[in-house]
DSSP file (Angstrom, degrees, kcal/mol; ACC not computed):
  #  RESIDUE AA STRUCTURE BP1 BP2  ACC     N-H-->O    O-->H-N    N-H-->O    O-->H-N    TCO  KAPPA ALPHA  PHI   PSI    X-CA   Y-CA   Z-CA
    1    1 A M              0   0    0      0, 0.0     9,-0.2     0, 0.0     2,-0.0   0.000 360.0 360.0 360.0 107.9   24.6   51.6  -59.1
    2    2 A P        -     0   0    0      0, 0.0     7,-2.0     0, 0.0     2,-0.5  -0.318 360.0-150.9 -61.7 145.4   22.0   52.6  -61.7
    3    3 A V  E     +A    8   0A   0      5,-0.2     2,-0.4     3,-0.0     5,-0.2  -0.991  21.5 168.8-120.4 123.2   23.1   53.1  -65.4
    4    4 A T  E >   -A    7   0A   0      3,-2.0     3,-1.1    -2,-0.5     0, 0.0  -0.997  65.7  -8.3-136.1 131.5   21.1   55.5  -67.4
    5    5 A D  T 3  S-     0   0    0     -2,-0.4    -1,-0.1     1,-0.3     3,-0.1   0.902 127.2 -58.1  48.9  47.3   21.9   56.9  -70.8
    6    6 A D  T 3  S+     0   0    0      1,-0.2     2,-0.5    -3,-0.1    -1,-0.3   0.790 111.6 123.8  60.5  31.6   25.3   55.4  -70.7
    7    7 A V  E <   -A    4   0A   0     -3,-1.1    -3,-2.0     2,-0.0     2,-0.4  -0.984  55.5-141.5-126.7 119.4   26.1   57.3  -67.4
    8    8 A L  E     -A    3   0A   0     -2,-0.5     2,-0.4    -5,-0.2    -5,-0.2  -0.670  21.3-168.3 -76.6 128.6   27.1   55.4  -64.3
    9    9 A T        -     0   0    0     -7,-2.0     2,-0.2    -2,-0.4    -2,-0.0  -0.931   1.4-162.5-121.5 150.5   25.7   56.8  -61.2
   10   10 A T     >  -     0   0    0     -2,-0.4     4,-1.8    -9,-0.2     5,-0.1  -0.638  40.1 -95.9-121.6 176.3   26.6   56.0  -57.5
   11   11 A D  H  > S+     0   0    0      1,-0.2     4,-2.2     2,-0.2     5,-0.1   0.782 125.4  57.4 -64.7 -28.8   25.2   56.4  -54.1
   12   12 A V  H  > S+     0   0    0      2,-0.2     4,-2.7     1,-0.2    -1,-0.2   0.879 105.3  49.4 -70.1 -37.0   27.3   59.5  -53.9
   13   13 A D  H  > S+     0   0    0      2,-0.2     4,-2.9     1,-0.2    -2,-0.2   0.906 110.2  51.7 -62.9 -39.0   25.6   60.9  -57.0
   14   14 A A  H  X S+     0   0    0     -4,-1.8     4,-2.5     2,-0.2    -2,-0.2   0.880 110.0  49.4 -63.4 -42.1   22.2   60.0  -55.4
   15   15 A Y  H  X S+     0   0    0     -4,-2.2     4,-2.5     2,-0.2     5,-0.2   0.955 112.9  46.5 -61.4 -52.2   23.3   61.9  -52.2
   16   16 A I  H  X S+     0   0    0     -4,-2.7     4,-2.7     1,-0.2    -2,-0.2   0.942 112.9  49.4 -57.2 -49.0   24.4   65.0  -54.2
   17   17 A D  H  X S+     0   0    0     -4,-2.9     4,-2.2     1,-0.2    -1,-0.2   0.895 110.1  51.9 -57.9 -42.9   21.1   64.9  -56.2
   18   18 A L  H  X S+     0   0    0     -4,-2.5     4,-2.5     2,-0.2    -1,-0.2   0.934 111.2  46.9 -62.1 -46.8   19.1   64.7  -53.0
   19   19 A V  H  X S+     0   0    0     -4,-2.5     4,-1.6     1,-0.2    48,-0.3   0.912 111.5  50.5 -61.7 -42.8   20.8   67.7  -51.5
   20   20 A K  H  < S+     0   0    0     -4,-2.7    -1,-0.2    -5,-0.2    -2,-0.2   0.899 113.9  46.1 -60.2 -38.3   20.4   69.7  -54.7
   21   21 A K  H  < S+     0   0    0     -4,-2.2    -2,-0.2     1,-0.2    -1,-0.2   0.915 116.8  42.6 -69.4 -43.5   16.6   68.8  -54.8
   22   22 A Q  H  < S-     0   0    0     -4,-2.5     2,-1.6    -5,-0.2    -1,-0.2   0.637  92.5-146.7 -77.0 -16.9   16.0   69.5  -51.1
   23   23 A K  S  < S+     0   0    0     -4,-1.6    44,-0.5    -5,-0.2     2,-0.3  -0.213  82.0  15.4  70.3 -41.5   18.1   72.7  -51.2
   24   24 A K  S    S+     0   0    0     -2,-1.6     2,-0.3    42,-0.1    42,-0.2  -0.937  76.5 173.6-157.3 134.5   19.2   72.1  -47.6
   25   25 A I  E     -B   65   0B   0     40,-2.2    40,-2.9    -2,-0.3     2,-0.2  -0.999  33.5-112.1-145.5 150.5   18.9   68.8  -45.6
   26   26 A A  E  >  -B   64   0B   0     -2,-0.3     4,-2.2    38,-0.3     3,-0.3  -0.539  28.3-126.5 -77.9 146.8   20.0   67.4  -42.3
   27   27 A L  H  > S+     0   0    0     36,-1.7     4,-2.3     1,-0.2     5,-0.1   0.895 112.2  53.9 -59.9 -40.1   22.6   64.6  -42.6
   28   28 A A  H  > S+     0   0    0     35,-0.3     4,-2.4     1,-0.2    -1,-0.2   0.887 109.4  48.7 -63.4 -38.7   20.3   62.2  -40.5
   29   29 A D  H  > S+     0   0    0     -3,-0.3     4,-2.9     2,-0.2     5,-0.2   0.890 111.8  48.1 -70.1 -37.5   17.4   62.9  -43.0
   30   30 A A  H  X S+     0   0    0     -4,-2.2     4,-2.4     2,-0.2     6,-0.2   0.913 111.1  51.1 -69.0 -38.5   19.7   62.2  -46.0
   31   31 A S  H  X>S+     0   0    0     -4,-2.3     5,-2.0    -5,-0.2     4,-1.4   0.972 114.4  45.5 -61.2 -55.5   20.9   58.9  -44.3
   32   32 A R  H  <5S+     0   0    0     -4,-2.4     3,-0.2     1,-0.2    -2,-0.2   0.898 114.3  45.7 -60.0 -48.8   17.3   57.9  -43.7
   33   33 A L  H  <5S+     0   0    0     -4,-2.9    -1,-0.2     1,-0.2    -2,-0.2   0.865 120.0  40.0 -59.4 -40.2   16.0   58.7  -47.2
   34   34 A L  H  <5S-     0   0    0     -4,-2.4    -1,-0.2    -5,-0.2    -2,-0.2   0.596 102.9-128.6 -87.9 -12.6   18.9   57.1  -49.0
   35   35 A N  T  <5 +     0   0    0     -4,-1.4    -3,-0.2     1,-0.3    -4,-0.1   0.912  63.9 135.4  63.0  45.0   19.1   54.1  -46.6
   36   36 A I      < -     0   0    0     -5,-2.0    -1,-0.3    -6,-0.2    -2,-0.2  -0.975  64.8 -95.9-126.6 137.0   22.8   54.7  -46.1
   37   37 A P     >  -     0   0    0      0, 0.0     4,-2.0     0, 0.0     3,-0.2  -0.156  27.8-125.8 -55.0 144.1   24.5   54.6  -42.7
   38   38 A L  H  > S+     0   0    0      1,-0.2     4,-3.4     2,-0.2     5,-0.2   0.928 110.4  58.6 -54.9 -48.4   24.9   58.0  -41.1
   39   39 A A  H  > S+     0   0    0      1,-0.2     4,-2.2     2,-0.2    -1,-0.2   0.880 106.7  47.7 -44.4 -48.1   28.7   57.4  -40.7
   40   40 A T  H  > S+     0   0    0      2,-0.2     4,-2.3    -3,-0.2    -1,-0.2   0.899 111.2  49.2 -69.9 -40.3   29.0   57.0  -44.4
   41   41 A I  H  X S+     0   0    0     -4,-2.0     4,-3.0     2,-0.2    -2,-0.2   0.877 110.1  53.8 -58.5 -42.6   27.0   60.1  -45.2
   42   42 A Q  H  X S+     0   0    0     -4,-3.4     4,-2.9     2,-0.2    -2,-0.2   0.917 108.5  47.1 -59.1 -46.1   29.2   61.9  -42.7
   43   43 A A  H  X S+     0   0    0     -4,-2.2     4,-1.5     2,-0.2    -2,-0.2   0.881 113.7  47.3 -66.2 -36.8   32.4   60.8  -44.4
   44   44 A W  H  X S+     0   0    0     -4,-2.3     4,-3.3     2,-0.2     5,-0.3   0.952 112.4  51.9 -63.5 -47.1   31.1   61.8  -47.9
   45   45 A T  H  X S+     0   0    0     -4,-3.0     4,-2.1     1,-0.2     5,-0.3   0.934 107.5  50.3 -59.3 -45.6   29.9   65.1  -46.5
   46   46 A D  H  X S+     0   0    0     -4,-2.9     4,-1.5     1,-0.2    -1,-0.2   0.881 115.6  43.8 -60.6 -34.8   33.3   65.9  -45.0
   47   47 A F  H  X S+     0   0    0     -4,-1.5     4,-1.5    -3,-0.2    -2,-0.2   0.927 114.5  47.9 -66.9 -50.9   35.0   65.1  -48.3
   48   48 A L  H  <>S+     0   0    0     -4,-3.3     5,-2.7     1,-0.2     6,-2.2   0.740 110.7  52.6 -70.6 -21.8   32.5   66.9  -50.4
   49   49 A V  H ><5S+     0   0    0     -4,-2.1     3,-1.0    -5,-0.3    -1,-0.2   0.878 108.3  50.4 -75.7 -39.3   32.6   70.0  -48.1
   50   50 A E  H 3<5S+     0   0    0     -4,-1.5    -2,-0.2    -5,-0.3    -1,-0.2   0.816 109.8  50.5 -69.1 -24.4   36.4   70.1  -48.4
   51   51 A E  T 3<5S-     0   0    0     -4,-1.5    -1,-0.3    -5,-0.1    -2,-0.2   0.432 114.1-121.1 -86.8   1.0   36.0   69.9  -52.2
   52   52 A K  T < 5S+     0   0    0     -3,-1.0    -3,-0.2     2,-0.2    -2,-0.1   0.834  84.5 116.1  57.9  34.2   33.6   72.8  -52.0
   53   53 A I  S   <S+     0   0    0     -5,-2.7    15,-2.2     1,-0.2     2,-0.3   0.759  80.4  30.2 -92.1 -32.7   30.8   70.7  -53.7
   54   54 A L  E    S-C   67   0B   0     -6,-2.2     2,-0.3    13,-0.2    -1,-0.2  -0.906  70.6-152.7-120.1 149.5   28.7   70.9  -50.5
   55   55 A G  E     -C   66   0B   0     11,-3.0    11,-2.0    -2,-0.3     2,-0.4  -0.861  12.2-153.3-114.3 159.3   28.4   73.4  -47.8
   56   56 A I  E     +C   65   0B   0     -2,-0.3     2,-0.3     9,-0.2     9,-0.2  -0.993  15.4 171.0-136.4 141.4   27.4   72.7  -44.2
   57   57 A E  E     -C   64   0B   0      7,-2.4     7,-3.0    -2,-0.4     2,-0.5  -0.968  23.3-128.8-142.8 158.4   25.8   74.8  -41.5
   58   58 A Y  E     -C   63   0B   0     -2,-0.3     2,-0.6     5,-0.2     3,-0.1  -0.915   9.7-166.4-118.7 137.3   24.5   74.0  -38.1
   59   59 A K  E >  S-C   62   0B   0      3,-2.1     3,-2.4    -2,-0.5     2,-0.6  -0.965  79.9 -45.4-113.0 106.4   21.1   74.7  -36.5
   60   60 A F  T 3  S-     0   0    0     -2,-0.6    -2,-0.0     1,-0.3     0, 0.0  -0.592 124.4 -29.1  64.1-114.3   21.6   74.1  -32.8
   61   61 A T  T 3  S+     0   0    0     -2,-0.6    -1,-0.3    -3,-0.1    -3,-0.0   0.325 115.7 105.7-111.4   2.6   23.5   70.8  -32.9
   62   62 A T  E <   - C   0  59B   0     -3,-2.4    -3,-2.1   -35,-0.0     2,-0.3  -0.739  62.5-143.5 -92.7 117.5   21.9   69.5  -36.2
   63   63 A P  E     - C   0  58B   0      0, 0.0   -36,-1.7     0, 0.0     2,-0.4  -0.641  17.8-171.0 -80.3 139.0   24.2   69.6  -39.3
   64   64 A Y  E     -BC  26  57B   0     -7,-3.0    -7,-2.4    -2,-0.3     2,-0.3  -0.990   6.6-152.7-125.4 139.0   22.5   70.6  -42.6
   65   65 A V  E     -BC  25  56B   0    -40,-2.9   -40,-2.2    -2,-0.4     2,-0.3  -0.765  10.6-174.2-108.5 157.1   24.2   70.4  -46.0
   66   66 A Y  E     - C   0  55B   0    -11,-2.0   -11,-3.0    -2,-0.3     2,-0.4  -0.958  30.6-103.0-144.4 162.0   23.5   72.3  -49.1
   67   67 A F  E     - C   0  54B   0    -44,-0.5     2,-0.6   -48,-0.3   -13,-0.2  -0.687  27.7-137.5 -90.7 130.1   24.8   72.2  -52.7
   68   68 A I        -     0   0    0    -15,-2.2     5,-0.1    -2,-0.4   -48,-0.0  -0.833  30.1-117.5 -86.4 118.4   27.4   75.0  -53.7
   69   69 A E    >>  -     0   0    0     -2,-0.6     4,-1.5     1,-0.1     3,-0.6  -0.226  20.1-118.3 -51.1 142.1   26.5   76.3  -57.2
   70   70 A E  H 3> S+     0   0    0      1,-0.2     4,-1.6     2,-0.2     5,-0.1   0.836 112.1  56.5 -49.4 -45.6   29.1   75.6  -59.9
   71   71 A K  H 34 S+     0   0    0      1,-0.2     4,-0.4     2,-0.2    -1,-0.2   0.870 105.6  51.1 -65.5 -34.4   29.7   79.2  -60.6
   72   72 A K  H X4 S+     0   0    0     -3,-0.6     3,-0.5     1,-0.2     4,-0.4   0.850 110.1  51.3 -68.8 -34.6   30.6   79.9  -56.9
   73   73 A R  H 3< S+     0   0    0     -4,-1.5     3,-0.2     1,-0.2    -1,-0.2   0.831 114.6  42.4 -72.0 -27.7   33.2   76.9  -56.9
   74   74 A T  T 3< S+     0   0    0     -4,-1.6    -1,-0.2     1,-0.2    -2,-0.2   0.363  82.8  98.0-105.9   8.2   34.9   78.1  -60.0
   75   75 A Q  S <  S+     0   0    0     -3,-0.5     2,-1.2    -4,-0.4    -1,-0.2   0.922  81.2  55.9 -59.9 -43.9   35.1   81.8  -59.4
   76   76 A D    >   -     0   0    0     -4,-0.4     3,-2.0    -3,-0.2    -1,-0.2  -0.710  68.8-175.4 -91.8  96.0   38.6   81.6  -58.1
   77   77 A V  T 3  S+     0   0    0     -2,-1.2    43,-0.2     1,-0.3    -1,-0.2   0.596  78.1  65.9 -70.3  -7.0   40.4   79.9  -60.9
   78   78 A S  T 3  S+     0   0    0     -3,-0.1     2,-0.6    41,-0.1    -1,-0.3   0.657  82.6  93.8 -87.4 -11.2   43.7   79.8  -59.0
   79   79 A Y    <   +     0   0    0     -3,-2.0    37,-0.1     1,-0.2    41,-0.1  -0.688  33.6 149.6 -80.0 121.6   42.0   77.3  -56.5
   80   80 A I        -     0   0    0     -2,-0.6    -1,-0.2    36,-0.1    37,-0.1   0.639  41.3-145.6-113.6 -40.1   42.6   73.7  -57.4
   81   81 A G  S    S+     0   0    0      2,-0.0     2,-0.4     7,-0.0    -2,-0.1   0.000  71.0  54.4 101.7 -30.7   42.6   72.3  -53.9
   82   82 A F        -     0   0    0      1,-0.1     3,-0.1     5,-0.0     4,-0.0  -0.999  61.8-148.8-139.8 140.6   45.2   69.6  -54.4
   83   83 A D  S    S+     0   0    0     -2,-0.4     2,-0.3     1,-0.1    -1,-0.1   0.825  85.6  13.3 -76.3 -27.7   48.8   69.6  -55.6
   84   84 A T  S  > S-     0   0    0      1,-0.1     4,-1.5     0, 0.0    -1,-0.1  -0.939  70.4-116.8-142.5 163.8   48.5   66.1  -57.0
   85   85 A K  H  > S+     0   0    0     -2,-0.3     4,-2.0     1,-0.2     5,-0.1   0.851 117.7  57.5 -62.5 -38.8   46.0   63.4  -57.9
   86   86 A E  H  > S+     0   0    0      1,-0.2     4,-3.1     2,-0.2     5,-0.2   0.878 101.7  54.2 -64.7 -40.7   47.7   61.2  -55.3
   87   87 A A  H  > S+     0   0    0      1,-0.2     4,-2.5     2,-0.2    -1,-0.2   0.904 107.5  50.8 -63.6 -40.0   47.0   63.9  -52.6
   88   88 A F  H  X S+     0   0    0     -4,-1.5     4,-2.3     2,-0.2    -2,-0.2   0.951 112.2  46.4 -58.8 -47.2   43.3   63.8  -53.5
   89   89 A F  H  X S+     0   0    0     -4,-2.0     4,-2.5     1,-0.2    -2,-0.2   0.942 113.6  48.7 -61.0 -49.1   43.3   60.0  -53.2
   90   90 A E  H  X S+     0   0    0     -4,-3.1     4,-2.0     1,-0.2    -1,-0.2   0.898 110.5  50.6 -59.8 -44.8   45.1   60.0  -49.9
   91   91 A K  H  X S+     0   0    0     -4,-2.5     4,-1.2     1,-0.2    -1,-0.2   0.916 110.5  48.8 -57.0 -46.5   42.9   62.6  -48.4
   92   92 A A  H  <>S+     0   0    0     -4,-2.3     5,-2.2     1,-0.2    -2,-0.2   0.868 110.5  51.6 -65.7 -38.1   39.8   60.6  -49.4
   93   93 A R  H ><5S+     0   0    0     -4,-2.5     3,-1.5     1,-0.2    -1,-0.2   0.868 103.8  56.9 -69.7 -29.6   41.3   57.4  -47.9
   94   94 A Q  H 3<5S+     0   0    0     -4,-2.0    -1,-0.2     1,-0.3    -2,-0.2   0.826 103.4  55.0 -65.4 -29.4   42.0   59.1  -44.7
   95   95 A K  T 3<5S-     0   0    0     -4,-1.2    -1,-0.3    -5,-0.2    -2,-0.2   0.425 120.8-111.5 -81.9   2.9   38.3   60.0  -44.6
   96   96 A G  T < 5 +     0   0    0     -3,-1.5     2,-0.4     1,-0.3    -3,-0.2   0.691  63.4 152.9  77.4  19.2   37.5   56.3  -44.9
   97   97 A I      < -     0   0    0     -5,-2.2    -1,-0.3   -54,-0.1    -2,-0.1  -0.715  47.8-113.0 -87.9 136.0   36.1   56.5  -48.4
   98   98 A R    >>  -     0   0    0     -2,-0.4     4,-1.8     1,-0.1     3,-0.7  -0.254  23.2-117.5 -63.3 148.5   36.3   53.3  -50.5
   99   99 A D  H 3> S+     0   0    0      1,-0.3     4,-2.4     2,-0.2     5,-0.2   0.827 113.3  59.3 -61.2 -36.7   38.6   53.4  -53.6
  100  100 A S  H 3> S+     0   0    0      1,-0.2     4,-1.0     2,-0.2    -1,-0.3   0.891 110.7  42.0 -62.8 -37.0   35.6   52.8  -55.9
  101  101 A H  H <> S+     0   0    0     -3,-0.7     4,-2.6     2,-0.2    -1,-0.2   0.810 109.3  58.8 -80.3 -28.2   33.9   55.9  -54.6
  102  102 A I  H  X S+     0   0    0     -4,-1.8     4,-2.8     2,-0.2    -2,-0.2   0.936 103.5  52.3 -63.0 -46.2   37.2   57.8  -54.6
  103  103 A N  H  X S+     0   0    0     -4,-2.4     4,-2.2     2,-0.2    -1,-0.2   0.890 111.8  46.2 -55.8 -41.6   37.6   57.2  -58.4
  104  104 A L  H  X S+     0   0    0     -4,-1.0     4,-2.1     2,-0.2    -1,-0.2   0.917 112.6  49.9 -70.4 -44.3   34.0   58.6  -59.0
  105  105 A L  H  X S+     0   0    0     -4,-2.6     4,-2.9     2,-0.2    -2,-0.2   0.895 109.7  51.5 -59.3 -44.6   34.7   61.6  -56.7
  106  106 A W  H  X S+     0   0    0     -4,-2.8     4,-3.1     2,-0.2     5,-0.2   0.912 107.6  52.7 -62.5 -44.9   37.9   62.3  -58.6
  107  107 A A  H  X S+     0   0    0     -4,-2.2     4,-2.1     2,-0.2    -1,-0.2   0.883 113.0  44.0 -56.6 -40.7   36.1   62.2  -62.0
  108  108 A K  H  X S+     0   0    0     -4,-2.1     4,-2.7     2,-0.2    -2,-0.2   0.938 113.8  49.9 -72.7 -43.7   33.6   64.7  -60.7
  109  109 A Y  H  X S+     0   0    0     -4,-2.9     4,-1.8     1,-0.2    -2,-0.2   0.962 113.3  46.9 -53.7 -53.2   36.3   66.9  -59.1
  110  110 A L  H  X S+     0   0    0     -4,-3.1     4,-1.2     1,-0.2    -1,-0.2   0.897 111.4  50.7 -58.6 -44.8   38.3   66.8  -62.4
  111  111 A A  H  < S+     0   0    0     -4,-2.1     3,-0.3    -5,-0.2     4,-0.3   0.908 113.4  45.3 -65.0 -38.3   35.3   67.6  -64.5
  112  112 A A  H  < S+     0   0    0     -4,-2.7    -1,-0.2     1,-0.2    -2,-0.2   0.746 125.4  31.5 -72.4 -23.3   34.4   70.5  -62.3
  113  113 A N  H  X S+     0   0    0     -4,-1.8     4,-2.8    -5,-0.2     5,-0.2   0.275  82.5 107.5-119.6  12.5   37.9   71.9  -62.1
  114  114 A K  H  X S+     0   0    0     -4,-1.2     4,-2.4    -3,-0.3     5,-0.1   0.841  82.1  48.4 -59.2 -42.9   39.5   71.0  -65.4
  115  115 A E  H  > S+     0   0    0     -4,-0.3     4,-1.8     2,-0.2    -1,-0.2   0.850 113.6  47.8 -73.2 -34.9   39.6   74.4  -66.8
  116  116 A S  H  > S+     0   0    0      2,-0.2     4,-2.2     1,-0.2    -2,-0.2   0.893 111.7  50.6 -73.6 -40.1   41.1   75.9  -63.6
  117  117 A I  H  X S+     0   0    0     -4,-2.8     4,-3.1     1,-0.2    -2,-0.2   0.949 110.6  50.5 -60.0 -46.6   43.7   73.1  -63.5
  118  118 A K  H  X S+     0   0    0     -4,-2.4     4,-2.6     1,-0.2    -2,-0.2   0.879 108.4  51.2 -57.2 -41.4   44.5   73.8  -67.1
  119  119 A K  H  X S+     0   0    0     -4,-1.8     4,-2.4     2,-0.2    -1,-0.2   0.916 112.7  44.7 -62.7 -46.1   44.9   77.5  -66.5
  120  120 A V  H  X S+     0   0    0     -4,-2.2     4,-2.8   -43,-0.2     5,-0.3   0.956 114.6  51.1 -62.0 -47.3   47.3   76.9  -63.6
  121  121 A F  H  X S+     0   0    0     -4,-3.1     4,-2.4     1,-0.2    -2,-0.2   0.911 112.1  44.4 -55.2 -47.5   49.2   74.3  -65.7
  122  122 A I  H  X S+     0   0    0     -4,-2.6     4,-2.5     2,-0.2    -1,-0.2   0.909 113.1  51.2 -66.3 -44.1   49.6   76.6  -68.6
  123  123 A D  H  X S+     0   0    0     -4,-2.4     4,-2.2     1,-0.2    -2,-0.2   0.929 112.4  46.6 -60.8 -46.1   50.7   79.6  -66.5
  124  124 A K  H  X S+     0   0    0     -4,-2.8     4,-1.2     1,-0.2    -1,-0.2   0.919 113.3  49.4 -67.1 -40.2   53.4   77.5  -64.6
  125  125 A A  H  <>S+     0   0    0     -4,-2.4     5,-1.9    -5,-0.3     3,-0.3   0.903 111.1  47.8 -70.7 -34.3   54.6   76.1  -67.9
  126  126 A K  H ><5S+     0   0    0     -4,-2.5     3,-1.8     1,-0.2    -1,-0.2   0.858 104.3  61.7 -70.3 -34.3   54.9   79.6  -69.5
  127  127 A E  H 3<5S+     0   0    0     -4,-2.2    -1,-0.2     1,-0.3    -2,-0.2   0.833 103.3  51.0 -53.4 -34.4   56.7   80.8  -66.4
  128  128 A K  T 3<5S-     0   0    0     -4,-1.2    -1,-0.3    -3,-0.3    -2,-0.2   0.425 123.9-109.9 -89.2   3.2   59.4   78.2  -67.3
  129  129 A G  T < 5 +     0   0    0     -3,-1.8     2,-0.2     1,-0.2    -3,-0.2   0.690  60.7 157.8  81.3  22.7   59.5   79.6  -70.8
  130  130 A L      < -     0   0    0     -5,-1.9    -1,-0.2     1,-0.1    -2,-0.1  -0.578  40.7-116.6 -82.1 142.3   57.9   76.8  -72.7
  131  131 A D     >  -     0   0    0     -2,-0.2     4,-2.6     1,-0.1     3,-0.4  -0.261  27.4-105.4 -73.3 166.0   56.4   77.6  -76.1
  132  132 A D  H  > S+     0   0    0      1,-0.2     4,-2.6     2,-0.2     5,-0.2   0.849 118.5  51.2 -65.6 -35.2   52.7   77.1  -76.7
  133  133 A V  H  > S+     0   0    0      1,-0.2     4,-1.6     2,-0.2    -1,-0.2   0.873 112.9  45.9 -70.9 -31.0   53.1   73.9  -78.8
  134  134 A K  H  > S+     0   0    0     -3,-0.4     4,-2.7     2,-0.2    -2,-0.2   0.895 112.3  52.3 -70.8 -41.0   55.2   72.3  -76.1
  135  135 A V  H  X S+     0   0    0     -4,-2.6     4,-3.3     1,-0.2    -2,-0.2   0.945 110.7  46.5 -61.0 -49.0   52.7   73.5  -73.4
  136  136 A E  H  X S+     0   0    0     -4,-2.6     4,-2.2     2,-0.2    -1,-0.2   0.905 111.4  51.4 -61.7 -38.6   49.8   72.0  -75.3
  137  137 A H  H  X S+     0   0    0     -4,-1.6     4,-1.9     2,-0.2    -2,-0.2   0.956 113.5  45.7 -60.9 -50.5   51.6   68.7  -75.9
  138  138 A L  H  X S+     0   0    0     -4,-2.7     4,-3.0     1,-0.2    -2,-0.2   0.915 109.0  54.9 -63.2 -42.1   52.4   68.5  -72.1
  139  139 A W  H  X S+     0   0    0     -4,-3.3     4,-2.9     2,-0.2    -1,-0.2   0.923 106.7  50.8 -55.9 -46.8   48.9   69.4  -71.2
  140  140 A V  H  X S+     0   0    0     -4,-2.2     4,-2.5     2,-0.2    -1,-0.2   0.916 112.9  47.0 -54.0 -47.3   47.5   66.5  -73.3
  141  141 A K  H  X S+     0   0    0     -4,-1.9     4,-2.2     1,-0.2    -2,-0.2   0.931 114.2  46.9 -64.5 -47.8   49.9   64.1  -71.5
  142  142 A Y  H  X S+     0   0    0     -4,-3.0     4,-2.5     1,-0.2    -1,-0.2   0.885 110.4  52.4 -61.6 -40.0   49.1   65.5  -68.1
  143  143 A L  H  X S+     0   0    0     -4,-2.9     4,-2.2     2,-0.2    -1,-0.2   0.900 105.7  53.9 -63.4 -42.4   45.4   65.3  -68.8
  144  144 A E  H  X S+     0   0    0     -4,-2.5     4,-1.0     1,-0.2    -1,-0.2   0.923 110.3  48.4 -55.8 -42.5   45.7   61.7  -69.8
  145  145 A Y  H >< S+     0   0    0     -4,-2.2     3,-0.6     1,-0.2    -2,-0.2   0.930 111.3  50.1 -61.0 -43.3   47.4   61.0  -66.4
  146  146 A L  H 3< S+     0   0    0     -4,-2.5    -1,-0.2     1,-0.2    -2,-0.2   0.849 114.4  43.2 -59.1 -38.0   44.7   62.9  -64.6
  147  147 A E  H 3< S+     0   0    0     -4,-2.2    -1,-0.2    -5,-0.2    -2,-0.2   0.558  93.2 101.8 -93.9  -7.5   41.9   61.1  -66.2
  148  148 A G    <<        0   0    0     -4,-1.0    -3,-0.0    -3,-0.6    -4,-0.0  -0.428 360.0 360.0 -73.6 150.5   43.6   57.6  -65.9
  149  149 A A              0   0    0     -2,-0.1    -1,-0.1     0, 0.0    -3,-0.1   0.445 360.0 360.0 -73.3 360.0   42.4   55.4  -63.2
């Protein structure tokens, strides 16, 4: 895992960067270029497609992945995708992703969806009649929980 400018990157980051750079790439080609087993690339792809980070299309029987632009992922602010952090981790474990990679995927998911999550959180809190000060205090605590390992 390379460290540059105090930022930790992983093989998943390298995979996403490769897809961004190539615009569209076959899973087998990504596996070969990154020297990562195809089964691992497939597991990551399944998870990243569900999270709407990557898209997938097939040409004949060959799967190709592409990066979904940030603005397209966040257009529907009501979509969060998971009811809880635990659900996210459980789904990733079911896909065979190691916990170390799940933590990194969670951090990316949270960074990409934090504003949407906050909006839904605030809306639900206000539906319960909580005042703005209380809502902000609860949000800070909830965010600490979400960002915790």
